[in-house]
PyMOL Python script that loads the backbone (N, CA, C, O; Angstrom):
from pymol import cmd

cmd.read_pdbstr("""\
ATOM      1  N   MET A   1     102.920 139.669 151.423  1.00  0.00           N
ATOM      2  CA  MET A   1     101.750 139.032 150.838  1.00  0.00           C
ATOM      3  C   MET A   1     101.834 139.302 149.267  1.00  0.00           C
ATOM      4  O   MET A   1     102.128 140.408 148.815  1.00  0.00           O
ATOM      5  N   LEU A   2     101.569 138.267 148.534  1.00  0.00           N
ATOM      6  CA  LEU A   2     101.590 138.379 147.072  1.00  0.00           C
ATOM      7  C   LEU A   2     100.257 138.872 146.567  1.00  0.00           C
ATOM      8  O   LEU A   2      99.222 138.543 147.148  1.00  0.00           O
ATOM      9  N   PRO A   3     100.250 139.640 145.519  1.00  0.00           N
ATOM     10  CA  PRO A   3      98.992 140.052 144.930  1.00  0.00           C
ATOM     11  C   PRO A   3      98.460 138.957 143.928  1.00  0.00           C
ATOM     12  O   PRO A   3      99.249 138.252 143.298  1.00  0.00           O
ATOM     13  N   CYS A   4      97.180 138.846 143.813  1.00  0.00           N
ATOM     14  CA  CYS A   4      96.551 137.949 142.824  1.00  0.00           C
ATOM     15  C   CYS A   4      96.883 138.402 141.454  1.00  0.00           C
ATOM     16  O   CYS A   4      96.736 139.587 141.157  1.00  0.00           O
ATOM     17  N   PRO A   5      97.331 137.517 140.584  1.00  0.00           N
ATOM     18  CA  PRO A   5      97.637 137.867 139.196  1.00  0.00           C
ATOM     19  C   PRO A   5      96.308 138.177 138.414  1.00  0.00           C
ATOM     20  O   PRO A   5      96.369 138.847 137.384  1.00  0.00           O
ATOM     21  N   GLY A   6      95.122 137.706 138.881  1.00  0.00           N
ATOM     22  CA  GLY A   6      93.943 137.970 138.181  1.00  0.00           C
ATOM     23  C   GLY A   6      93.273 139.255 138.557  1.00  0.00           C
ATOM     24  O   GLY A   6      92.778 139.959 137.676  1.00  0.00           O
ATOM     25  N   CYS A   7      93.229 139.607 139.851  1.00  0.00           N
ATOM     26  CA  CYS A   7      92.494 140.790 140.299  1.00  0.00           C
ATOM     27  C   CYS A   7      93.305 141.724 141.159  1.00  0.00           C
ATOM     28  O   CYS A   7      92.817 142.795 141.520  1.00  0.00           O
ATOM     29  N   ASN A   8      94.544 141.355 141.507  1.00  0.00           N
ATOM     30  CA  ASN A   8      95.473 142.174 142.278  1.00  0.00           C
ATOM     31  C   ASN A   8      95.101 142.294 143.800  1.00  0.00           C
ATOM     32  O   ASN A   8      95.692 143.112 144.506  1.00  0.00           O
ATOM     33  N   ASN A   9      94.165 141.514 144.277  1.00  0.00           N
ATOM     34  CA  ASN A   9      93.801 141.451 145.677  1.00  0.00           C
ATOM     35  C   ASN A   9      94.906 140.628 146.402  1.00  0.00           C
ATOM     36  O   ASN A   9      95.570 139.810 145.766  1.00  0.00           O
ATOM     37  N   PRO A  10      95.103 140.837 147.708  1.00  0.00           N
ATOM     38  CA  PRO A  10      96.109 140.039 148.417  1.00  0.00           C
ATOM     39  C   PRO A  10      95.678 138.526 148.436  1.00  0.00           C
ATOM     40  O   PRO A  10      94.503 138.172 148.529  1.00  0.00           O
ATOM     41  N   LEU A  11      96.718 137.693 148.342  1.00  0.00           N
ATOM     42  CA  LEU A  11      96.477 136.244 148.408  1.00  0.00           C
ATOM     43  C   LEU A  11      96.665 135.737 149.840  1.00  0.00           C
ATOM     44  O   LEU A  11      97.487 136.239 150.607  1.00  0.00           O
ATOM     45  N   THR A  12      95.855 134.709 150.163  1.00  0.00           N
ATOM     46  CA  THR A  12      96.045 133.996 151.460  1.00  0.00           C
ATOM     47  C   THR A  12      96.953 132.791 151.224  1.00  0.00           C
ATOM     48  O   THR A  12      96.719 132.028 150.286  1.00  0.00           O
ATOM     49  N   GLN A  13      97.928 132.611 152.005  1.00  0.00           N
ATOM     50  CA  GLN A  13      98.931 131.598 151.850  1.00  0.00           C
ATOM     51  C   GLN A  13      98.652 130.387 152.754  1.00  0.00           C
ATOM     52  O   GLN A  13      98.427 130.541 153.954  1.00  0.00           O
ATOM     53  N   PHE A  14      98.668 129.234 152.190  1.00  0.00           N
ATOM     54  CA  PHE A  14      98.471 127.956 152.954  1.00  0.00           C
ATOM     55  C   PHE A  14      99.739 127.120 152.733  1.00  0.00           C
ATOM     56  O   PHE A  14      99.997 126.688 151.610  1.00  0.00           O
ATOM     57  N   PRO A  15     100.525 126.890 153.778  1.00  0.00           N
ATOM     58  CA  PRO A  15     101.712 125.985 153.567  1.00  0.00           C
ATOM     59  C   PRO A  15     101.276 124.570 153.272  1.00  0.00           C
ATOM     60  O   PRO A  15     100.338 124.063 153.888  1.00  0.00           O
ATOM     61  N   ILE A  16     101.949 123.925 152.331  1.00  0.00           N
ATOM     62  CA  ILE A  16     101.637 122.574 152.013  1.00  0.00           C
ATOM     63  C   ILE A  16     102.643 121.705 152.793  1.00  0.00           C
ATOM     64  O   ILE A  16     103.853 121.822 152.603  1.00  0.00           O
ATOM     65  N   GLU A  17     102.140 120.867 153.641  1.00  0.00           N
ATOM     66  CA  GLU A  17     102.984 120.068 154.508  1.00  0.00           C
ATOM     67  C   GLU A  17     103.871 119.048 153.796  1.00  0.00           C
ATOM     68  O   GLU A  17     104.943 118.711 154.297  1.00  0.00           O
ATOM     69  N   ARG A  18     103.453 118.569 152.671  1.00  0.00           N
ATOM     70  CA  ARG A  18     104.192 117.484 152.020  1.00  0.00           C
ATOM     71  C   ARG A  18     105.169 117.954 150.926  1.00  0.00           C
ATOM     72  O   ARG A  18     105.737 117.132 150.207  1.00  0.00           O
ATOM     73  N   SER A  19     105.354 119.226 150.808  1.00  0.00           N
ATOM     74  CA  SER A  19     106.296 119.726 149.770  1.00  0.00           C
ATOM     75  C   SER A  19     106.706 121.127 150.133  1.00  0.00           C
ATOM     76  O   SER A  19     106.241 121.695 151.121  1.00  0.00           O
ATOM     77  N   ASP A  20     107.596 121.684 149.311  1.00  0.00           N
ATOM     78  CA  ASP A  20     108.039 123.074 149.541  1.00  0.00           C
ATOM     79  C   ASP A  20     107.221 124.054 148.641  1.00  0.00           C
ATOM     80  O   ASP A  20     107.683 125.157 148.351  1.00  0.00           O
ATOM     81  N   VAL A  21     106.038 123.647 148.219  1.00  0.00           N
ATOM     82  CA  VAL A  21     105.150 124.447 147.446  1.00  0.00           C
ATOM     83  C   VAL A  21     104.086 125.043 148.378  1.00  0.00           C
ATOM     84  O   VAL A  21     103.616 124.373 149.298  1.00  0.00           O
ATOM     85  N   ASP A  22     103.700 126.335 148.130  1.00  0.00           N
ATOM     86  CA  ASP A  22     102.683 126.927 148.916  1.00  0.00           C
ATOM     87  C   ASP A  22     101.397 127.000 148.112  1.00  0.00           C
ATOM     88  O   ASP A  22     101.442 127.234 146.904  1.00  0.00           O
ATOM     89  N   LEU A  23     100.279 126.810 148.736  1.00  0.00           N
ATOM     90  CA  LEU A  23      98.961 126.945 148.125  1.00  0.00           C
ATOM     91  C   LEU A  23      98.459 128.346 148.442  1.00  0.00           C
ATOM     92  O   LEU A  23      98.430 128.737 149.609  1.00  0.00           O
ATOM     93  N   MET A  24      98.070 129.095 147.445  1.00  0.00           N
ATOM     94  CA  MET A  24      97.589 130.427 147.583  1.00  0.00           C
ATOM     95  C   MET A  24      96.205 130.566 147.123  1.00  0.00           C
ATOM     96  O   MET A  24      95.865 129.999 146.085  1.00  0.00           O
ATOM     97  N   SER A  25      95.326 131.309 147.840  1.00  0.00           N
ATOM     98  CA  SER A  25      93.924 131.508 147.337  1.00  0.00           C
ATOM     99  C   SER A  25      93.564 132.974 147.406  1.00  0.00           C
ATOM    100  O   SER A  25      94.097 133.734 148.215  1.00  0.00           O
ATOM    101  N   CYS A  26      92.609 133.363 146.501  1.00  0.00           N
ATOM    102  CA  CYS A  26      92.215 134.739 146.450  1.00  0.00           C
ATOM    103  C   CYS A  26      90.726 134.809 146.792  1.00  0.00           C
ATOM    104  O   CYS A  26      89.910 134.144 146.154  1.00  0.00           O
ATOM    105  N   ASP A  27      90.381 135.593 147.769  1.00  0.00           N
ATOM    106  CA  ASP A  27      89.017 135.804 148.129  1.00  0.00           C
ATOM    107  C   ASP A  27      88.242 136.674 147.117  1.00  0.00           C
ATOM    108  O   ASP A  27      87.016 136.600 147.042  1.00  0.00           O
ATOM    109  N   GLY A  28      88.941 137.464 146.374  1.00  0.00           N
ATOM    110  CA  GLY A  28      88.316 138.384 145.391  1.00  0.00           C
ATOM    111  C   GLY A  28      87.724 137.606 144.211  1.00  0.00           C
ATOM    112  O   GLY A  28      86.517 137.644 143.975  1.00  0.00           O
ATOM    113  N   CYS A  29      88.593 136.899 143.472  1.00  0.00           N
ATOM    114  CA  CYS A  29      88.189 136.214 142.299  1.00  0.00           C
ATOM    115  C   CYS A  29      88.048 134.703 142.499  1.00  0.00           C
ATOM    116  O   CYS A  29      87.742 133.985 141.547  1.00  0.00           O
ATOM    117  N   GLN A  30      88.270 134.203 143.743  1.00  0.00           N
ATOM    118  CA  GLN A  30      88.186 132.774 144.045  1.00  0.00           C
ATOM    119  C   GLN A  30      89.196 131.941 143.315  1.00  0.00           C
ATOM    120  O   GLN A  30      88.988 130.741 143.132  1.00  0.00           O
ATOM    121  N   GLY A  31      90.274 132.533 142.897  1.00  0.00           N
ATOM    122  CA  GLY A  31      91.378 131.812 142.240  1.00  0.00           C
ATOM    123  C   GLY A  31      92.207 131.052 143.242  1.00  0.00           C
ATOM    124  O   GLY A  31      92.361 131.465 144.391  1.00  0.00           O
ATOM    125  N   VAL A  32      92.750 129.915 142.782  1.00  0.00           N
ATOM    126  CA  VAL A  32      93.648 129.114 143.600  1.00  0.00           C
ATOM    127  C   VAL A  32      94.935 128.901 142.796  1.00  0.00           C
ATOM    128  O   VAL A  32      94.903 128.540 141.620  1.00  0.00           O
ATOM    129  N   PHE A  33      96.055 129.134 143.459  1.00  0.00           N
ATOM    130  CA  PHE A  33      97.353 129.114 142.814  1.00  0.00           C
ATOM    131  C   PHE A  33      98.384 128.288 143.560  1.00  0.00           C
ATOM    132  O   PHE A  33      98.275 128.139 144.777  1.00  0.00           O
ATOM    133  N   LEU A  34      99.341 127.767 142.901  1.00  0.00           N
ATOM    134  CA  LEU A  34     100.503 127.077 143.520  1.00  0.00           C
ATOM    135  C   LEU A  34     101.672 127.983 143.404  1.00  0.00           C
ATOM    136  O   LEU A  34     101.952 128.492 142.319  1.00  0.00           O
ATOM    137  N   ASN A  35     102.359 128.202 144.465  1.00  0.00           N
ATOM    138  CA  ASN A  35     103.559 129.080 144.508  1.00  0.00           C
ATOM    139  C   ASN A  35     104.794 128.201 144.731  1.00  0.00           C
ATOM    140  O   ASN A  35     105.033 127.692 145.826  1.00  0.00           O
ATOM    141  N   ARG A  36     105.564 128.043 143.657  1.00  0.00           N
ATOM    142  CA  ARG A  36     106.845 127.289 143.758  1.00  0.00           C
ATOM    143  C   ARG A  36     107.973 128.286 143.824  1.00  0.00           C
ATOM    144  O   ARG A  36     107.971 129.273 143.089  1.00  0.00           O
ATOM    145  N   PRO A  37     108.938 128.049 144.691  1.00  0.00           N
ATOM    146  CA  PRO A  37     110.081 128.930 144.833  1.00  0.00           C
ATOM    147  C   PRO A  37     110.748 129.213 143.441  1.00  0.00           C
ATOM    148  O   PRO A  37     111.048 128.283 142.693  1.00  0.00           O
ATOM    149  N   GLY A  38     110.962 130.487 143.128  1.00  0.00           N
ATOM    150  CA  GLY A  38     111.672 130.873 141.918  1.00  0.00           C
ATOM    151  C   GLY A  38     110.832 130.777 140.639  1.00  0.00           C
ATOM    152  O   GLY A  38     111.366 130.982 139.549  1.00  0.00           O
ATOM    153  N   GLU A  39     109.489 130.462 140.745  1.00  0.00           N
ATOM    154  CA  GLU A  39     108.644 130.394 139.552  1.00  0.00           C
ATOM    155  C   GLU A  39     107.454 131.319 139.737  1.00  0.00           C
ATOM    156  O   GLU A  39     107.152 131.754 140.849  1.00  0.00           O
ATOM    157  N   GLU A  40     106.780 131.614 138.623  1.00  0.00           N
ATOM    158  CA  GLU A  40     105.549 132.362 138.687  1.00  0.00           C
ATOM    159  C   GLU A  40     104.458 131.542 139.258  1.00  0.00           C
ATOM    160  O   GLU A  40     104.511 130.312 139.241  1.00  0.00           O
ATOM    161  N   LEU A  41     103.387 132.259 139.805  1.00  0.00           N
ATOM    162  CA  LEU A  41     102.220 131.557 140.308  1.00  0.00           C
ATOM    163  C   LEU A  41     101.566 130.700 139.230  1.00  0.00           C
ATOM    164  O   LEU A  41     101.395 131.135 138.091  1.00  0.00           O
ATOM    165  N   GLU A  42     101.209 129.492 139.604  1.00  0.00           N
ATOM    166  CA  GLU A  42     100.532 128.555 138.708  1.00  0.00           C
ATOM    167  C   GLU A  42      99.090 128.455 139.044  1.00  0.00           C
ATOM    168  O   GLU A  42      98.758 128.046 140.157  1.00  0.00           O
ATOM    169  N   ASN A  43      98.189 128.811 138.132  1.00  0.00           N
ATOM    170  CA  ASN A  43      96.780 128.750 138.394  1.00  0.00           C
ATOM    171  C   ASN A  43      96.341 127.297 138.442  1.00  0.00           C
ATOM    172  O   ASN A  43      96.758 126.491 137.610  1.00  0.00           O
ATOM    173  N   VAL A  44      95.477 126.948 139.438  1.00  0.00           N
ATOM    174  CA  VAL A  44      94.944 125.568 139.527  1.00  0.00           C
ATOM    175  C   VAL A  44      93.545 125.586 139.025  1.00  0.00           C
ATOM    176  O   VAL A  44      92.674 126.230 139.610  1.00  0.00           O
ATOM    177  N   ASP A  45      93.307 124.877 137.928  1.00  0.00           N
ATOM    178  CA  ASP A  45      91.998 124.788 137.311  1.00  0.00           C
ATOM    179  C   ASP A  45      91.264 123.502 137.682  1.00  0.00           C
ATOM    180  O   ASP A  45      91.887 122.477 137.959  1.00  0.00           O
ATOM    181  N   ASN A  46      89.939 123.571 137.682  1.00  0.00           N
ATOM    182  CA  ASN A  46      89.127 122.376 137.880  1.00  0.00           C
ATOM    183  C   ASN A  46      89.391 121.591 139.127  1.00  0.00           C
ATOM    184  O   ASN A  46      89.362 120.360 139.116  1.00  0.00           O
ATOM    185  N   ALA A  47      89.648 122.285 140.193  1.00  0.00           N
ATOM    186  CA  ALA A  47      89.842 121.604 141.473  1.00  0.00           C
ATOM    187  C   ALA A  47      89.188 122.507 142.551  1.00  0.00           C
ATOM    188  O   ALA A  47      89.313 123.729 142.482  1.00  0.00           O
ATOM    189  N   THR A  48      88.526 121.939 143.497  1.00  0.00           N
ATOM    190  CA  THR A  48      87.985 122.715 144.594  1.00  0.00           C
ATOM    191  C   THR A  48      89.086 122.853 145.650  1.00  0.00           C
ATOM    192  O   THR A  48      90.028 122.066 145.746  1.00  0.00           O
ATOM    193  N   PHE A  49      88.891 123.896 146.417  1.00  0.00           N
ATOM    194  CA  PHE A  49      89.850 124.133 147.483  1.00  0.00           C
ATOM    195  C   PHE A  49      89.919 122.992 148.436  1.00  0.00           C
ATOM    196  O   PHE A  49      91.016 122.630 148.861  1.00  0.00           O
ATOM    197  N   ASP A  50      88.798 122.392 148.805  1.00  0.00           N
ATOM    198  CA  ASP A  50      88.761 121.218 149.681  1.00  0.00           C
ATOM    199  C   ASP A  50      89.515 120.053 149.123  1.00  0.00           C
ATOM    200  O   ASP A  50      90.177 119.330 149.867  1.00  0.00           O
ATOM    201  N   GLU A  51      89.433 119.846 147.816  1.00  0.00           N
ATOM    202  CA  GLU A  51      90.226 118.789 147.154  1.00  0.00           C
ATOM    203  C   GLU A  51      91.733 119.020 147.293  1.00  0.00           C
ATOM    204  O   GLU A  51      92.503 118.090 147.534  1.00  0.00           O
ATOM    205  N   LEU A  52      92.131 120.288 147.133  1.00  0.00           N
ATOM    206  CA  LEU A  52      93.532 120.535 147.307  1.00  0.00           C
ATOM    207  C   LEU A  52      94.000 120.380 148.711  1.00  0.00           C
ATOM    208  O   LEU A  52      95.087 119.853 148.949  1.00  0.00           O
ATOM    209  N   VAL A  53      93.199 120.831 149.666  1.00  0.00           N
ATOM    210  CA  VAL A  53      93.592 120.605 151.116  1.00  0.00           C
ATOM    211  C   VAL A  53      93.763 119.142 151.394  1.00  0.00           C
ATOM    212  O   VAL A  53      94.736 118.736 152.029  1.00  0.00           O
ATOM    213  N   GLU A  54      92.823 118.337 150.925  1.00  0.00           N
ATOM    214  CA  GLU A  54      92.906 116.866 151.098  1.00  0.00           C
ATOM    215  C   GLU A  54      94.160 116.269 150.419  1.00  0.00           C
ATOM    216  O   GLU A  54      94.811 115.368 150.948  1.00  0.00           O
ATOM    217  N   ALA A  55      94.459 116.801 149.252  1.00  0.00           N
ATOM    218  CA  ALA A  55      95.571 116.180 148.465  1.00  0.00           C
ATOM    219  C   ALA A  55      96.907 116.648 149.094  1.00  0.00           C
ATOM    220  O   ALA A  55      97.832 115.838 149.158  1.00  0.00           O
ATOM    221  N   TYR A  56      97.050 117.835 149.533  1.00  0.00           N
ATOM    222  CA  TYR A  56      98.345 118.358 149.965  1.00  0.00           C
ATOM    223  C   TYR A  56      98.479 118.434 151.502  1.00  0.00           C
ATOM    224  O   TYR A  56      99.564 118.736 152.000  1.00  0.00           O
ATOM    225  N   GLY A  57      97.406 118.167 152.256  1.00  0.00           N
ATOM    226  CA  GLY A  57      97.571 118.048 153.672  1.00  0.00           C
ATOM    227  C   GLY A  57      97.727 119.358 154.451  1.00  0.00           C
ATOM    228  O   GLY A  57      98.470 119.384 155.433  1.00  0.00           O
ATOM    229  N   THR A  58      97.069 120.430 154.059  1.00  0.00           N
ATOM    230  CA  THR A  58      97.132 121.704 154.744  1.00  0.00           C
ATOM    231  C   THR A  58      95.711 122.100 155.186  1.00  0.00           C
ATOM    232  O   THR A  58      94.730 121.801 154.506  1.00  0.00           O
ATOM    233  N   GLU A  59      95.627 122.775 156.331  1.00  0.00           N
ATOM    234  CA  GLU A  59      94.303 123.205 156.829  1.00  0.00           C
ATOM    235  C   GLU A  59      94.256 124.672 157.184  1.00  0.00           C
ATOM    236  O   GLU A  59      93.199 125.294 157.076  1.00  0.00           O
ATOM    237  N   TYR A  60      95.338 125.227 157.592  1.00  0.00           N
ATOM    238  CA  TYR A  60      95.289 126.575 158.217  1.00  0.00           C
ATOM    239  C   TYR A  60      96.062 127.628 157.430  1.00  0.00           C
ATOM    240  O   TYR A  60      97.204 127.381 157.043  1.00  0.00           O
ATOM    241  N   PRO A  61      95.485 128.762 157.190  1.00  0.00           N
ATOM    242  CA  PRO A  61      96.208 129.824 156.515  1.00  0.00           C
ATOM    243  C   PRO A  61      97.263 130.411 157.484  1.00  0.00           C
ATOM    244  O   PRO A  61      97.111 130.339 158.704  1.00  0.00           O
ATOM    245  N   ILE A  62      98.296 130.971 156.927  1.00  0.00           N
ATOM    246  CA  ILE A  62      99.306 131.645 157.751  1.00  0.00           C
ATOM    247  C   ILE A  62      99.203 133.182 157.546  1.00  0.00           C
ATOM    248  O   ILE A  62      99.965 133.938 158.149  1.00  0.00           O
TER     249      ILE A  62
END
""", "prot")
cmd.dss("prot")
cmd.show_as("cartoon", "prot")
cmd.util.cbc("prot")
cmd.orient("prot")
């Protein structure tokens, strides 16, 4: 499990069905991040979690 770059809490991982990018969320600071292989976590601004789920087609945390 990866730590949140904002508050160091564990991130919840959501696999994105339509790409090899993972969606990560933090329950501590409510941050949402994209995890691309070989890159640092990318913070997602101005998007609700539900919008990301709809856009990327994932529903269940692993």
